[in-house]
N, C-alpha and C positions, 0 to 999 in steps of 0.2 A: 562510719558515721557515727559522731559525737552527739551526744543531748547534755542538756542543762541540767544540773545536778544541784547546785544551790548558788545563790546570790548573797552578795555581803556589801551593805550601804555604810559608808562610812562618813558621817560630817566632820569637816575639817574647818580652822580658821587660820588665816595666815596674815601677817602684818601688813598693813596698807596705810599709806601716806596721806596727808590732809588734802587731797585734789578737789579742788571747786569745779562746781558744775552749776547750772540753770537750777538744779533741784536741792542744792545745798553743799556739802561736802562729804567726802568718803569718810567713813567710820574709821577707828584704828584698827578694825580686823574686816576682811572680806571672807565671805563664808563660800565653801562648796561641798559639792557631795562626790564623794569618789565609788564609783560601782565597779565590783569584781564580780565575774561570772564564772562559776566554776563548772565544768563539765566532768562526765562521768569516767573520762580516762586520766584526771589530773589537770588538765589545762585548764588556764583562767588568761580572761581577758579584761582591759580595763576602759571603763568610761568616766565621765567627768561632767557635772552638771552644777545647775544652781542650788542653794540651801537655804529655805526658809523653813517653817511648819508644816505648810501647805504641800509643798514640793515633796518633802520627806515621806508625808503620808500618802502621796500617789504613788511616789517609788516603792514605797514599801508593799504596798497593795500590789502593785504589780508584779514585783519580785515575787510574791507569793505564788502567781499563775503562770510562771515560766517554768519551772522544773520540767523535764521532759520534752522541751521544745528542742527540735533538731536545731544545731547551730547555723546551719547554713538556711533555716527558713525565716526569712526576713518577712515576708507576707505572713507567716503565721505569726509571728512578733508583733506585727501591726494588729493584726486580728485580736490577739489577747490582751495588748494595752486598751485598743477601743473597747472590749467587752468589760474590762474592769471599770474603765472611766465614764461609761456611758451615762451615768447621770451627773456628770462633773461637769461645771461650765467654769469658763475662766482661768486664765493664768496669768502672774505679773510677774516680768522677768526683768532682772537688771536694773530693778531700780525705777524703772520709767515707763515701760511699754506693758501693755494690757492686752493679751490675746482672749478672744472669745473661747477657742477650743484648746485646751490642754494637751491632746492626745501627740502632736508633734512634741513639745517641751518634753513630756515623760519618758516619749519612745527614744528621743535621741541617743541617751547616755548609753543605752541598752544596744542600740543597734551599733554603735561606735565598738563597743566592748565585743558584740559577736564579729564584726569587721575584723578587729584585733584577733580573735580565736581563730576566724576562717584563714587568716593570713599565716596565723603558726600552725595550722594542720598541713598547709599546702606548701609552706616554707618560702612564701611571697610576701612582699611589702603591702600594705592595704591599697597603695597606688594601683598595684596590678588587679586588684579586684576591683576599681574603679575604671578599668580601660586603659590604664598605662599611663607611667609618669611622661609630662610633656616637657617638663623643666626638671632639672637637676637639683634647684636652688629656688626659694620662694622669698620674694622682696616683702619686707614690712616696713612701716612709716614709724617714725619717730612720733610718738603720741605725746604732745606736750600738753600742760594742764599750768593753769593759774593755780596755786598753791601757797599755804602756811609754811613757816619755817619748819613747824611742828606742829602735833598735836597738842592741844592748850594743857599746859602741866606737864608735858613730856620734853625731851631733850629735843635740840634742831636736829632735822635728819639730815642723811649726807647731800640730798639734794639742794637743800636752802628753800628760802625763801623766793617766790616768782609773782610778784603782784603788778608788775609793768612792763615796756617794752624789754627793758633792758635785762630783768630777770628772766624774760620769757626767752631772750636771745640767749644768755648763759647757759639756761636749762638747755636749749636746744644743742649748743656747743659741747656740753657735757656729754650729752646722750650720743651724738655724732660721733665724737672722740671715741667713746666706748663700743659703740656698735656700728658705726659706719653707714648709717641710713643715708638713702639719697632723695628722701621723701619725709615730707614735715606736716604733720596735722596738728591744730590748736584747738584745744577745747575751748570753746567759746560761751558766750550767753551770760558770763560774770560780772562784765562790768559794760557800759553803755557802748554801743557799736563803735564810736568814734574812737574809743581808746584802743579796740580790738583790731581795727583796721589800722591804728598805727604799730601796732604789735605785727601783722602780718607785713605792712609794708618793711618794719625792721629786720624781720624775719629773711626779708626778700634780697635787702640790701646786705646782710650779712653772708647768705647763703644764696648768690644769685643762680647756681646750678640745680637747685634743688626744686621739686615738684611740691606746691604749697596748697594746704587745704584749712578751711575752718567750718567748725561745728557747733553753731550755739544751739543745740537742741530745741527748736522752735521758740527761741527767744523773741523774735522779731516780728513786727506786724509785716504784711506785704509790702507796703511804700517802704519801710525801712530796709525790707530786705533787698528792694532792687536797687536802692541808693547804695547799699553795700556793696551790691554786685556791681553796680556801676564805677565804684571807686576802687576796685578790685580786679577789673578786667585787664587781663594780661599779665595777672600777678597770680592767681591761683589757678590748678587745673580744675577742680569741681569745688562746689559750696554746698554744705551738706546741712539738711533741714534747718534751712533758715527762718521758715513759718510751719504753724500747723497745718496738718490734713492736707490731702489729693487736692481739693479746690483753691488752697489757699498757694500751695505750690504751682500748681498749674498757671496761677495768675503772675508769680513771679517769672515762671519759666517762659511765658510768652513775651515778656519783658528785657530778656538777657541771653547771651551768648552763651555765658559760661553754662557748663551741664550743671544740674542738680542732683546731688546725691541723697538716699534716704536710707535709715533704718528704723523710720519712726512711722512712716504713713504708708508703705510696703513692708509689712512684716508678716503676712499669710498669703496664700494662693490666690484668696478671693480679692486680696486687693489688688492684684495686677492688673486684670481687664478694667478697671475704671483707671488707673494710673495710666495705663497705655492709652486710652480713648481720649484721656486728656492731657497727653502728652506733658505729664506732670514731672516725671523725672526721667532723667538721662543715665544713672547710674544708681543700680541697686546693691547696697550693702549685705551681702549675705551671712548667715550665721547659723551655724548646724545646731546649736543648743535650742534653736527655737523654729527652726524651718524643717525639722523632722529627721535629723542626721545627714549623712554623707550621701547617700544615692536620692533622697530628696532635693539635697543641695546642689546636686547635678541636674536635676529635673528643674530647678529653678534656672540654672545656668543656661539650660536649652531653651527656654523660653525667653529669656534675654538676649540670647543670640538671634532668636526668631524675631524678634521686635526692633533691635538694633542698640537696646541698651547696653551700656558697660556694665561691669561688674567689678565689685572690690568686695571685701570683708571686714565685717563688724565685729567689734572686741570687746568684752567686758572683763572685769578683773578675772583672773584665770592662773591656773596652775600649768605643769609640763602636759599632763595627759591632753589637756584641751589644744595645748600647742602642737603636739604630734599630730592631733587628730585633722586640726585648721590645716598644717603644714602639707599632710598627706592629701588633704582636699584639694587645696590649691594648686598642687603639683600637677595635678590629674584632670584639671577644668581648663580646657585650651583659652576660652575667652574671659578668664580671670586675671586680666591683664594691668589692674592698677596694684600698686604696693597695697598690703594688707595692712589694718590696724592689729595692735597688739598692746597691750597693759604689760605684757611680760616683764620688761626692763625695770618697772618699778617694783616688783616684788623681790624679797630679801630671803624667802623660805620656797622649798620646794619638796616635792615627795616622790621625784623620780630620779634615779641613779645618773651623775653627772655624765657629759661626755656624748649623750644621743643626740642634742640638741643645743646647737650654737650659732650666734650671730657672726657673721663674718660678710663686710661690705653689706652691710645691710639686709642680709638675707640668711635664712636658715637652709641650709643642705639637708635634703631629703632622706629620712633615714631608710636605709635597703635593707634590713632586717627584718624578719617576718614580722606580720602584723603592722602594729604602728613603730615598731623598732625602739621600744623603750621597755625601761624595767622600773618596777615599784619600788622602793626604799621603804620596806616594811617598817624600820626604825622610824623614819621621818613621818611617816602615814600616822604611827600612834602617836608622836609628839603633836601633830598637828591638830589629832582628835581632843588630845587631853587640853591643848589651846581652845578648842572649840567649847568643851565644858565649861573651861575656867572663864573666858572672855563675856560671859552673859547675852551676848548678841544672838538672835535668833531669826532676826530679818532686815536685809538691807534698808535703811531709811535715813537718806542722806538731809532730808527736810528736818526732820525729828533731832539729829544730832546736831545740826547748825544751829536749831532754836535752841540748845541748851546754851550755847554761845552767844548767841543775836536772837533774843527772843521774839523779834518784830520781824524776822526773815522772811521774805515771801518768795514762793516759788512761781509765781505765775508764768506761765507763757505768755508768748507775746508782749511782754512788758515793756518793751521799747519798740 
């Protein structure tokens, strides 16, 4: 039996393109915290999560309370996290979402690291600890964004500009040529809905065999959402977060046969009951980073299965440790049958050694090595930490960054 002997938290920054959304535009660097949990027998496990001042402070406080914990004692982990955060309220994640209770957010990277350690101790992949893999590879979707050619004052990036349907189709073609995706998601809420409908129809014409989705991050009113759903009936497989709130989603759902998906109005277990009673959501986008880790995400999957709700997976800007955890979880979740979201193709830097994770035909083959099946590149970790120290960004704020370029920009939801 091994016990936690120490924890190392490393904030890192990695280059991010100018991807547009309802809140503004991605900053030049995205932030993550890398969690390394060490045991008294010299092993270590990996986790990855958000990175702002509040998250780092909470992670640091919890890390100080974990030495001595049995690496298999996940209930004990939750108890210690809860004890440390007993007086804490609120958790802002991903730049848009606000949770009332921070416990699940803070717990998640430590739980992933302990599962990584457990797998290494017994010589099995994390999927085996989650009940076994039901698929050898996990499908992901091409995650498209309207974007500028480059950050203001910087050179054009390799993806170039995408501000109209032709640009979006070109972006999709490049991403599909590189990664083989068979599903496509467009981040909307940037332009008036008529223009975004045109872009989705252009994607359908260019890629008639691909499954399509659009996510405007609650940029539309109920009436506009219904009109968009009518225009895209038979074109998209689901419509994600067209309008704010469970009541708003329920009003839209009552007027369309297109499934509605969410990672904005159902982001905690307390939201499931009102959502089910209102029939507001037909597909939940899970995310272990704020649902409390991999096992809590499996609990979510079971609830979705019970109530006949579909299951997909949400993504925020992330690195390879998160991708490995997402892949292990999706492989061990039978009813996660929609292709998962991932920002991974947008990154140009990582801190895991190459070879463990690769896209083929739009899917990532599940690592079968012990634990997460990945290995940390400590030199790369050091470089990305130095980049964090130098970049000056300490919190994601798409709105503030866009206002440095367009002072009058407004991120208001339901703007159309």
